[in-house]
C-alpha positions as CSV (number, residue, x, y, z in Angstrom):
1,M,0.0,0.0,0.0
2,L,1.3,3.4,-1.0
3,M,1.6,6.1,1.6
4,R,0.3,9.4,0.5
5,Q,2.3,12.4,1.5
6,T,0.6,15.2,3.3
7,P,0.8,18.7,1.8
8,S,3.0,19.8,4.7
9,E,5.6,17.0,3.9
10,L,5.6,18.0,0.3
11,W,6.1,21.7,1.2
12,R,9.1,20.8,3.5
13,R,10.7,18.8,0.8
14,G,10.3,21.6,-1.7
15,R,11.8,24.1,0.8
16,R,15.0,22.0,1.1
17,G,15.6,22.2,-2.7
18,Q,14.9,25.9,-2.7
19,A,17.5,26.5,0.1
20,A,20.1,24.6,-1.9
21,V,19.4,26.8,-5.0
22,E,19.6,30.0,-3.0
23,F,22.8,28.9,-1.3
24,S,24.4,28.1,-4.7
25,M,23.5,31.6,-5.9
26,V,24.7,33.4,-2.8
27,I,28.0,31.4,-2.5
28,M,29.1,32.6,-6.0
29,I,28.7,36.2,-5.0
30,L,30.5,35.6,-1.7
31,V,33.4,33.9,-3.4
32,L,33.6,36.8,-5.9
33,I,33.7,39.3,-3.0
34,I,36.4,37.3,-1.2
35,L,38.6,37.0,-4.3
36,G,38.1,40.6,-5.1
37,T,39.3,41.6,-1.6
38,I,42.4,39.3,-2.0
39,D,43.1,40.8,-5.5
40,F,42.9,44.3,-4.1
41,S,45.3,43.4,-1.3
42,R,47.7,41.9,-3.8
43,L,47.4,45.0,-6.0
44,F,48.2,47.3,-3.0
45,F,51.1,45.0,-2.0
46,T,52.5,45.1,-5.5
47,W,52.3,48.8,-5.8
48,A,53.9,49.3,-2.3
49,S,56.8,46.9,-3.2
50,M,57.4,48.8,-6.5
51,S,57.4,52.1,-4.7
52,N,59.9,50.8,-2.1
53,A,62.1,49.4,-4.9
54,A,62.1,52.7,-6.8
55,R,63.1,54.5,-3.6
56,E,65.8,52.1,-2.8
57,G,67.2,52.4,-6.3
58,A,67.1,56.2,-6.2
59,R,68.7,56.2,-2.8
60,Y,71.6,54.0,-4.0
61,G,71.9,56.2,-7.1
62,T,72.4,59.3,-5.0
63,V,75.4,57.7,-3.5
64,W,76.7,55.9,-6.6
65,P,75.2,57.9,-9.6
66,K,77.3,56.4,-12.4
67,R,76.5,52.7,-11.6
68,W,73.4,52.2,-13.7
69,T,73.4,48.6,-15.1
70,D,75.5,45.4,-15.3
71,A,77.5,46.9,-18.1
72,D,78.7,49.6,-15.8
73,Y,79.3,47.6,-12.6
74,P,78.6,43.9,-11.8
75,P,75.8,43.1,-9.5
76,P,75.1,43.8,-6.6
77,N,76.9,47.1,-7.2
78,N,74.5,48.8,-9.6
79,I,71.3,50.7,-9.4
80,E,69.2,48.3,-11.5
81,F,70.2,45.3,-9.4
82,R,69.4,47.0,-6.2
83,T,66.0,48.0,-7.5
84,R,65.2,44.5,-8.8
85,A,66.4,42.9,-5.6
86,M,63.6,44.7,-3.8
87,L,61.1,43.3,-6.3
88,S,62.0,39.6,-5.7
89,T,58.9,39.1,-3.5
90,L,56.6,39.9,-6.5
91,G,58.0,37.1,-8.6
92,A,57.2,39.2,-11.7
93,D,59.3,38.7,-14.8
94,N,57.7,41.6,-16.7
95,V,59.2,44.4,-14.5
96,Q,61.0,47.2,-16.3
97,V,63.4,49.5,-14.5
98,E,64.3,52.9,-16.0
99,I,67.0,55.2,-14.7
100,H,67.2,58.9,-15.6
101,C,69.4,61.9,-14.5
102,Y,68.0,65.4,-14.6
103,D,69.7,68.7,-14.4
104,Q,68.8,71.3,-11.7
105,W,65.9,72.6,-13.7
106,G,64.2,69.2,-14.2
107,G,65.2,68.7,-17.9
108,W,67.1,65.7,-19.3
109,H,69.0,65.3,-22.5
110,E,70.2,62.5,-24.8
111,Y,73.4,62.0,-22.9
112,E,71.8,62.1,-19.5
113,R,74.4,59.9,-17.8
114,Y,76.7,62.9,-17.9
115,L,74.1,64.8,-15.8
116,C,74.6,62.4,-12.9
117,V,76.7,64.9,-10.9
118,T,76.3,66.4,-7.4
119,G,73.3,68.7,-7.2
120,N,71.3,67.1,-10.0
121,Q,68.6,64.6,-9.6
122,I,68.3,60.9,-10.3
123,Q,65.0,59.2,-11.0
124,V,64.2,55.5,-11.0
125,I,61.0,54.3,-12.7
126,V,59.6,50.8,-12.1
127,R,56.9,49.5,-14.4
128,A,55.0,46.2,-14.1
129,Q,51.7,44.7,-15.2
130,F,49.4,43.3,-12.5
131,R,47.1,40.4,-13.4
132,S,44.2,39.6,-11.0
133,W,43.1,36.1,-10.1
134,T,39.4,36.8,-10.7
135,R,39.9,37.6,-14.4
136,I,37.0,40.1,-14.3
137,I,39.5,42.9,-13.9
138,P,41.7,43.4,-17.0
139,P,45.5,43.6,-16.5
140,I,46.6,46.9,-14.8
141,N,49.8,48.7,-15.7
142,L,51.5,50.0,-12.5
143,V,54.1,52.7,-12.4
144,A,56.2,53.7,-9.4
145,K,58.7,56.6,-9.5
146,A,61.3,58.0,-7.1
147,R,63.4,61.1,-7.6
148,M,66.2,62.2,-5.3
149,V,69.0,64.8,-5.4
150,I,72.5,63.4,-5.9
151,D,74.8,64.1,-2.9
């Protein structure tokens, strides 16, 4: 003999299915919010690391202004190596480091390496591309600059 289900039993069984559907919809939004928060934290950490690296390179350049790249002096005795060493926590291969010297009025010329003398300024620019984990946000180009007066 078949047992007939009462309307209240049918209603309870339908409610369990509805809760599962609602949970699956809400969990997607919660996961997206959590990953977005993590991505924003990673973005801020990347930018802060790049700023620190640019400052470290500029600081080293104020003391040793002629030591730009490996061609000038072997690592770790050049500005580019000092800057890239601060970026090792990022694990980014697509980081670009630019070094410029400016005269006292803020202009630079084709032979700017000759401007790296006491009283002028050295600028280190770090560029990198940030890729988020969520893939909703397109890649972001980050730039960090530091300019200091050569002692």
